[in-house]
ROZA-117878 format. One record per residue: x, y negated, z of N, C-alpha, C in turn. Coordinates in nm, 4 decimals, padded with zeros to 6 digits. Example, Ala and Ser with C-alpha at 12.3 -4.5 7.8 and 13.67 -1.06 7.14 Angstrom:
BEGIN
    neast   nnorth      nup   caeast  canorth     caup    ceast   cnorth      cup
  01.3190  00.5690  00.7800  01.2300  00.4500  00.7800  01.3200  00.3300  00.7800
  01.2850  00.2250  00.7080  01.3670  00.1060  00.7140  01.2900 -00.0030  00.7870
***
This chain:
BEGIN
    neast   nnorth      nup   caeast  canorth     caup    ceast   cnorth      cup
 -00.5090  01.0464 -11.6551 -00.4205  01.1459 -11.5999 -00.4957  01.2777 -11.5931
 -00.4529  01.3744 -11.6693 -00.5237  01.5013 -11.6787 -00.4661  01.6089 -11.5889
 -00.3409  01.6010 -11.5557 -00.2766  01.7060 -11.4784 -00.3097  01.6976 -11.3307
 -00.2853  01.8068 -11.2615 -00.3090  01.8125 -11.1174 -00.1832  01.7690 -11.0450
 -00.1977  01.6741 -10.9573 -00.0862  01.6244 -10.8780 -00.1205  01.6497 -10.7321
 -00.0260  01.7048 -10.6572 -00.0509  01.7318 -10.5165 -00.0783  01.6004 -10.4452
 -00.1869  01.5981 -10.3710 -00.2237  01.4777 -10.2988 -00.3201  01.3895 -10.3762
 -00.3491  01.4238 -10.5007 -00.4431  01.3439 -10.5772 -00.5856  01.3817 -10.5384
 -00.6772  01.2944 -10.5654 -00.8162  01.3238 -10.5346 -00.8727  01.4148 -10.6422
 -00.9544  01.5083 -10.5989 -01.0151  01.6025 -10.6925 -01.1631  01.5677 -10.7078
 -01.2132  01.5883 -10.8263 -01.3543  01.5664 -10.8519 -01.4342  01.6883 -10.8074
 -01.5653  01.6679 -10.7920 -01.6506  01.7772 -10.7466 -01.6462  01.8958 -10.8418
 -01.6421  01.8697 -10.9726 -01.6445  01.9811 -11.0671 -01.5140  02.0601 -11.0632
 -01.4021  01.9955 -11.0310 -01.2764  02.0679 -11.0158 -01.2793  02.1564 -10.8919
 -01.3288  02.1011 -10.7836 -01.3403  02.1783 -10.6597 -01.4378  02.2937 -10.6785
 -01.5458  02.2704 -10.7536 -01.6452  02.3753 -10.7760 -01.5858  02.4922 -10.8531
 -01.5039  02.4648 -10.9545 -01.4464  02.5754 -11.0320 -01.3467  02.6549 -10.9477
 -01.2692  02.5869 -10.8650 -01.1751  02.6576 -10.7775 -01.2503  02.7402 -10.6738
 -01.3566  02.6838 -10.6178 -01.4367  02.7561 -10.5184 -01.5041  02.8772 -10.5797
 -01.5566  02.8636 -10.7010 -01.6208  02.9777 -10.7671 -01.5202  03.0882 -10.7954
 -01.4013  03.0509 -10.8397 -01.2979  03.1521 -10.8647 -01.2591  03.2224 -10.7349
 -01.2440  03.1459 -10.6272 -01.2105  03.2066 -10.4969 -01.3222  03.2981 -10.4503
 -01.4471  03.2569 -10.4695 -01.5621  03.3400 -10.4311 -01.5619  03.4707 -10.5091
 -01.5375  03.4641 -10.6392 -01.5396  03.5846 -10.7211 -01.4238  03.6777 -10.6858
 -01.3056  03.6225 -10.6562 -01.1944  03.7066 -10.6119 -01.2251  03.7724 -10.4775
 -01.2885  03.6987 -10.3872 -01.3256  03.7545 -10.2571 -01.4269  03.8665 -10.2725
 -01.5282  03.8443 -10.3556 -01.6302  03.9476 -10.3775 -01.5685  04.0712 -10.4410
 -01.4826  04.0522 -10.5404 -01.4209  04.1688 -10.6050 -01.3291  04.2428 -10.5083
 -01.2585  04.1689 -10.4222 -01.1733  04.2342 -10.3224 -01.2533  04.3133 -10.2211
 -01.3629  04.2546 -10.1732 -01.4482  04.3274 -10.0777 -01.5131  04.4496 -10.1417
 -01.5542  04.4369 -10.2668 -01.6135  04.5517 -10.3352 -01.5094  04.6611 -10.3558
 -01.3860  04.6217 -10.3818 -01.2801  04.7213 -10.3968 -01.2528  04.7924 -10.2639
 -01.2501  04.7156 -10.1549 -01.2269  04.7762 -10.0235 -01.3402  04.8692 -09.9816
 -01.4626  04.8358 -10.0212 -01.5786  04.9165 -09.9844 -01.6093  05.0257 -10.0870
 -01.5259  05.0367 -10.1900 -01.5418  05.1373 -10.2961 -01.6786  05.1248 -10.3627
 -01.7224  05.0048 -10.3852 -01.8502  04.9796 -10.4520 -01.8201  04.9126 -10.5856
 -01.7858  04.9912 -10.6836 -01.7468  04.9356 -10.8134 -01.8634  04.9392 -10.9108
 -01.9634  04.8584 -10.8838 -02.0788  04.8509 -10.9715 -02.0862  04.7102 -11.0289
 -02.0870  04.6991 -11.1602 -02.0816  04.5702 -11.2269 -02.2054  04.4859 -11.1977
 -02.3221  04.5497 -11.1891 -02.4445  04.4749 -11.1623 -02.4404  04.4079 -11.0254
 -02.3846  04.4762 -10.9273 -02.3753  04.4194 -10.7940 -02.2780  04.3008 -10.7943
 -02.1664  04.3155 -10.8639 -02.0707  04.2053 -10.8721 -02.1326  04.0845 -10.9408
 -02.2056  04.1077 -11.0507 -02.2711  03.9964 -11.1189 -02.3726  03.9279 -11.0291
 -02.4461  04.0056 -10.9527 -02.5432  03.9476 -10.8605 -02.4776  03.8589 -10.7571
 -02.3722  03.9078 -10.6931 -02.3024  03.8275 -10.5930 -02.2351  03.7047 -10.6552
 -02.1783  03.7210 -10.7735 -02.1132  03.6079 -10.8405 -02.2161  03.5006 -10.8773
 -02.3339  03.5424 -10.9222 -02.4374  03.4456 -10.9575 -02.4932  03.3751 -10.8349
 -02.5039  03.4448 -10.7232 -02.5477  03.3788 -10.5998 -02.4471  03.2711 -10.5608
 -02.3198  03.3023 -10.5687 -02.2170  03.2026 -10.5412 -02.2248  03.0853 -10.6379
 -02.2509  03.1138 -10.7643 -02.2638  03.0076 -10.8645 -02.3806  02.9154 -10.8319
 -02.4951  02.9736 -10.7930 -02.6112  02.8918 -10.7597 -02.5858  02.8034 -10.6382
 -02.5171  02.8574 -10.5390 -02.4848  02.7775 -10.4202 -02.3928  02.6617 -10.4571
 -02.2941  02.6881 -10.5407 -02.2005  02.5825 -10.5808 -02.2698  02.4775 -10.6661
 -02.3587  02.5184 -10.7565 -02.4329  02.4211 -10.8379 -02.5181  02.3329 -10.7485
 -02.5800  02.3910 -10.6477 -02.6607  02.3115 -10.5550 -02.5735  02.2131 -10.4775
 -02.4539  02.2558 -10.4399 -02.3668  02.1704 -10.3590 -02.3085  02.0529 -10.4388
 -02.2825  02.0704 -10.5693 -02.2221  01.9617 -10.6460 -02.3257  01.8738 -10.7135
 -02.4527  01.9054 -10.6980 -02.5568  01.8268 -10.7627 -02.5528  01.6828 -10.7112
 -02.5375  01.5851 -10.8017 -02.5320  01.4457 -10.7574 -02.6687  01.3969 -10.7119
 -02.6685  01.3116 -10.6120 -02.7947  01.2636 -10.5559 -02.8481  01.1408 -10.6308
 -02.7641  01.0419 -10.6546 -02.8130  00.9142 -10.7060 -02.7682  00.8835 -10.8480
 -02.6697  00.9549 -10.8986 -02.6236  00.9320 -11.0354 -02.6412  01.0594 -11.1157
 -02.6330  01.0469 -11.2462 -02.6461  01.1627 -11.3339 -02.5325  01.1610 -11.4354
 -02.4184  01.2239 -11.4011 -02.3069  01.2256 -11.4954 -02.3383  01.3124 -11.6175
 -02.2564  01.2967 -11.7212 -02.2821  01.3682 -11.8467 -02.2687  01.5192 -11.8329
 -02.1789  01.5661 -11.7486 -02.1553  01.7097 -11.7405 -02.2677  01.7851 -11.6697
 -02.3550  01.7162 -11.5995 -02.4570  01.7850 -11.5208 -02.5594  01.8543 -11.6112
 -02.5825  01.8015 -11.7320 -02.6753  01.8663 -11.8251 -02.6218  02.0027 -11.8679
 -02.4913  02.0121 -11.8909 -02.4300  02.1404 -11.9248 -02.4386  02.2374 -11.8079
 -02.4231  02.1853 -11.6867 -02.4363  02.2701 -11.5680 -02.5786  02.3246 -11.5574
 -02.6770  02.2419 -11.5902 -02.8165  02.2885 -11.5886 -02.8381  02.4013 -11.6897
 -02.7783  02.3887 -11.8079 -02.7937  02.4942 -11.9090 -02.7297  02.6244 -11.8614
 -02.6119  02.6152 -11.8034 -02.5456  02.7349 -11.7515 -02.6272  02.7948 -11.6374
 -02.6861  02.7106 -11.5541 -02.7687  02.7593 -11.4440 -02.8933  02.8311 -11.4963
 -02.9515  02.7815 -11.6045 -03.0681  02.8492 -11.6623 -03.0294  02.9862 -11.7172
 -02.9172  02.9937 -11.7864 -02.8710  03.1224 -11.8394 -02.8386  03.2173 -11.7237
 -02.7742  03.1661 -11.6199 -02.7415  03.2492 -11.5044 -02.8665  03.2977 -11.4336
 -02.9708  03.2163 -11.4297 -03.0974  03.2585 -11.3700 -03.1589  03.3730 -11.4489
 -03.1537  03.3637 -11.5795 -03.2066  03.4713 -11.6631 -03.1272  03.6006 -11.6407
 -02.9945  03.5903 -11.6383 -02.9106  03.7082 -11.6155 -02.9384  03.7674 -11.4770
 -02.9507  03.6819 -11.3761 -02.9807  03.7287 -11.2408 -03.1165  03.7992 -11.2361
 -03.2148  03.7449 -11.3066 -03.3462  03.8089 -11.3131 -03.3406  03.9440 -11.3820
 -03.2639  03.9544 -11.4888 -03.2500  04.0817 -11.5601 -03.1811  04.1846 -11.4717
 -03.0748  04.1429 -11.4020 -03.0045  04.2350 -11.3133 -03.0962  04.2822 -11.2011
 -03.1732  04.1903 -11.1432 -03.2664  04.2272 -11.0366 -03.3745  04.3214 -11.0887
 -03.4277  04.2926 -11.2061 -03.5305  04.3769 -11.2658 -03.4769  04.5176 -11.2937
 -03.3568  04.5283 -11.3505 -03.2985  04.6592 -11.3785 -03.2707  04.7365 -11.2496
 -03.2276  04.6642 -11.1465 -03.2023  04.7313 -11.0171 -03.3326  04.7829 -10.9569
 -03.4396  04.7061 -10.9681 -03.5690  04.7518 -10.9160 -03.6188  04.8730 -10.9943
 -03.6020  04.8721 -11.1265 -03.6411  04.9885 -11.2053 -03.5602  05.1111 -11.1675
 -03.4310  05.0901 -11.1405 -03.3447  05.2002 -11.1011 -03.3882  05.2577 -10.9657
 -03.4280  05.1726 -10.8744 -03.4735  05.2198 -10.7432 -03.6088  05.2896 -10.7511
 -03.6954  05.2455 -10.8405 -03.8278  05.3064 -10.8531 -03.8230  05.4425 -10.9229
 -03.7213  05.4670 -11.0024 -03.7100  05.5928 -11.0767 -03.6276  05.6981 -11.0049
 -03.5949  05.6826 -10.8810 -03.5124  05.7781 -10.8094 -03.5841  05.9047 -10.7952
***
């Protein structure tokens, strides 16, 4: 059964994608309200939310097949987060 049925049990990865989308909508809404429309800041907050969600869905005793893909995405997100942080530090040092 692939479709979503109200009252059905959801898997961790389904809940994680919904939570990440809600987090990103919340961050974009708050940034809009605060008039802070900077893409680097949004990416930073979105990646922090992604890291928290990856930590929360990490299985303790089993290793499902999808977790390897999550690790790859987490590595790419770590690199992007590092680049954003590095560029922000360079921007602050050159003021």
